[in-house]
N, C-alpha and C positions, 0 to 999 in steps of 0.2 A: 038345443039345451048343450050338447056335446062341443058344438063351434063357440057359443060363450063360452064355458069354463076353459079352453084353449085358448080364447083371446085374453081372458083375465091372468092366465099364466105368464102366456109374453110379456105380458104390459108390466108386471110383479118382476121378471126377470130380467126387462129392458133398464129400466129406472135407475138403478141402483149405479149400475155403467154408465147410464148418461151423466150422472152427477159427479163421478168420481173422474170424467174425462171434460169436467167443466172448471177444475182447482187451475187457479194462475200460477205459472211457472216460474213469476218475476218477483223476484226477495232481494230483502236489503239486510244482513247481519254486521256485526261489530261489536264494540265494547263501550262502556260508558265508564268514564273517571271524570273527577273533580279537580279542582287546580292544581291541587296536590300528588295527582297522578295515581292516587287513590281508586280502586275498583268501586263500582257501585252499585249493589242488588236490590232489586225490589224497587228501581225507579220506572218511571214510564216514559217510552223511547216513541216519538210520531215521523212516521214520513207524511210531510206536507208535499202534495202536489204544485208544482210552480208552471202557471201560463201564462207567457211573455214576460217572464219576470216578477209577475204579482203572484203573492205566497196566498192561496188560500184556505185559510186555516180551518173551513169546516170540511173541508175535503181532504181530511185524514185518516191515514191507518196507523193504528197502534198497538203496542206489545209493552209488556216488562221484562227488564234484564232479571235472570237467573241469579242463583248465589254466588255465581263467580263476578255477576258484572257483565256477561255474555248475552246479547240478543238477537231476536230475527224475525223479521217485519215480511208476514209473507201476505199471498194475495193483492199481488200490488198489479200496473199494468205498464206497458212499454213507455214511457216518459220521465221529465225530469224533476227531481224530487231534492226537497230540504229536511235533513234530520234535527228534529229538536231531542231535547230529554226536559223533564220535569218530578218534581215530588216536591206539589206546594207545602205539604206540614213539615216537612224538614227543611223550607228555606229555600229550595233549589227551583226557582222561577224559570216558565218557558220562555226563550228568545226570541218567539214569534209573536208575545205581546210589546209592543214599541217602548212602553213604560220601562221594563226589564231589559231594555236591547242593551246588550254589554258592546259598544264599539269595537274593543279590542279582543274581544272572542270571535273566533274564525266558525260559520255555521259550514257542516261538512256538506257536501252537495251529491247525488248520485244519479248516474242516466241509465236508466235501462230502456232496453230495445230487442229486438229479437235475435239481433248476434250476442248482445250481450245482457241474458235477462236475470243476471244479479249481481249484486256489488258489493263491496264491502267498505267499511267507515271505521274511525278512530272518532269518538264522540265524547268532546270537552263539555261539562255542562257548567263549568267556572266556579267560583266561591259561592254559600250560602249569601242570600242575602239580610243585611241589617233589619231591624227594624225600627218602624216609628209608633211611639203609643204616645196616648197622650190622655187629659181628662179634658172636658170642656163646662165651663162655670159660669154661669151668669153673675155678672159683675155685682148686680144691685144685691141680690139674694146670696150670694156664695153658696148657691144651689146648682146639683149638676143641672144643665141642660139635657133634656131627654131626647130631640130629634134636631139632630144636623147633618148634615155632610162632609167629608174632607175631601177637598181637592188637590193632589200632587200631579207635578210634570215636572220633565227633564229642566233644569236650568237653561241649556242649549237649542234643547226642541219642545218648542212649546206643543208642539200637536202629538209628543210623548207622553200622555197624561191618564190619569185613573182616578177613578175615586170611589169613596167610601160612605156609604149610607147607615146611619143610624138611626132607628127609631124605638121608641119607647124605652129607654137607657134609661133604669134607675140609679148608675152608676157613672154616666154621661163619659165614660170611657171610650177609647177605640184604641185599634192594635191593625197595624196592615204592613208587609215589606216594604223596604226601599231599594229603589234602583242600585244600581252600579256606579252612577255618576252623580254629581250634585245636582239637587230639586227644588223646588221652592212647594211651601205650601199654603193654603189659604181653607180658611171654617166659614162655611156658611149656614145660616138656619135664622129661620121666619122668625120676623121680629126684629133684629138682631143686627148689628151692622156686622159687615165681615171683618173676620181676622186673618189676616195677612203678617206673614213671619217677614220678620224684617231685619237690617242690620243694626248691631246693636249701640243703642246711643242716635239712633235715627230714625226716619219714616220711611226711610228706603227699603224695596222689598231687598228680600237676601236670601242665599241658598245655604244650603247646607249638604255635605255629605257625610254619608251612615256608611261606614266599611263593613265587612262581614265580621259577623259574629257580634255587633255592637248595638245599642239601643239609643234611641235619641227620644227623650222623655220630654212631653210638654205640658204644660200649664195653660189652657187656653182658657182667656176672661173675655167673654164678648158683652159689648155694652148694647143695651135696650135703644131701640129707633127710637122710643116715647116714656124714658124713665118715669114722669109723673102716675104713668096707668099701671104701675108697681105699687102695692100696698102687701103690710105684712100680712103671713098665711095663718092658718089655725097651729098649724107644726109651730112656726114660730114665736105665736102669742105663747105657745104652752111649753118652751123649752125658755121663755125668759129665768135668768133670774133675778132675785132683789137687788135694789142699789144697796151697796152697802152703806152702813152706816157711820158717819165723819166722827172720829174721836178726840183729833187733833189738827186744826183750832175746832174748837166750838162751832156745831153749824150756825150761819148767820153773825158771826163774831164780825166785831168791829175791826181793823187793824191800819190805824189811823198815824204810826210811826216809823216814816222809813229814812233812810235805809234799813232794810230788815232780814234775815234769811228765816222763812217759814217752813219748818216739817208738815208736809202732809201725813195723815194716820186716819187707814179704815181700818173698820173691826173686819176679820175675814167672814167671809158667803161660803155657806157648806155647799158643796157641791161646782165653786168656782177652780177652773183650771189655771186662768191668771186675770190681770185687771187692767184697765186700761185709765189716765188720766190725763185731762185734757184741761189747759190752763189759759185763760185769756190775760193779755199784760193791760194795765190800768189805760195807758198813753197811748197805745194801738191795740189793734185787736191780733194776736199770733197765737197760733194755736200749735202746741207741742203733744204731740203722744208717745206717751212713755205705759210700755206693755210690761209686764213683770210677775214673776211668780213667787204665790208667797212662801215664802221661810227660807226664801232660795237669793230675791234680792231685796235691797234697801233704799229705795230710789227718794232722795231729798230735792226738791223743785227750788231753785234759788233766783227767783223772781219775783217783782213787785206784784203780789198777787190783787189782781181787782174780782175775779170769778175764777172756780175750780170746779169740777165735776170730774164723778169717779163713775166708775161702770164694771160688773162682774160678768168675767165670759165665761159662760157653760164650760164642760168638760166635754171638747167636740174640736175639729178643728176649730184653729185660731183663725174666725171670723173677719170679713174685714168692717170698714169703719161704719157703714149702715148698718149693718147689726150689731156693733157694738154700743150704739146708740140704743139699742132697745132697753136695755138694763134700766136706763131709769137715773134722775139727776141724784146725787148723795149728798151734795153740799154745797154753801156758797156762803 
């Protein structure tokens, strides 16, 4: 019994000494600044092992800068390291991600060895990233698309890409950080044709540069691959307003003396924010859409009128032509 007690006592005394001796002496220290040389407190700083020039992001050791922007990464090993800083919530994206790599920003290196167990570096995390935001909309129904993927890649380095997945979004909105160089953008959704950012006035792919502290906002309208399969939803039907009643000329009035100027007037509809008018010419079919707000605009259409229709548009975001037609025919 006495022997057992003595053995346990020896183990208890030896174990703390063993743990204390196992701590690595290899460290990297320094300070983190942004592109204006301002010290950055509370950001994450990581030392990433590089083996044969390959950066292994999974094999990294991290710490946070103190209130003065200084850091010290401990418990490393004798090996080459690259040092990265990041604070994603504030827009400082990690440079080890290819999509956010800034080619003009040098990455600090440190080589630890038995002869040089510690190293000091100066870390520049660069400027904050700009923002890419947008709303993805069904072109046929004017409603948000709930499930989609936003793909983005650097314009000059196609394999430096990232993507943002949205599932079950009621607003159809997305937000992601932009790279420090020009990028291209594509939006994909099941059942829709891909949307690709193009040069203005062309169908050619275009690129965009979003600078630091700036935002690029997109309205992405997706075309359905099978538009005929889309029908009005219960919400569409319940939100329709009645067709406005035509006041002048009288409904189904016959106008047979030309040339003439005819003023079209409809009675206001409760709940309408604006109206739309479609006119078809008598000698050729031509459609003109005029949207105006009651009590602000007075619209007169000077055409040789064969048919005219009016729609009341509900108090919501200005709908597409497809939804406007849901209002109903007003006069002829």
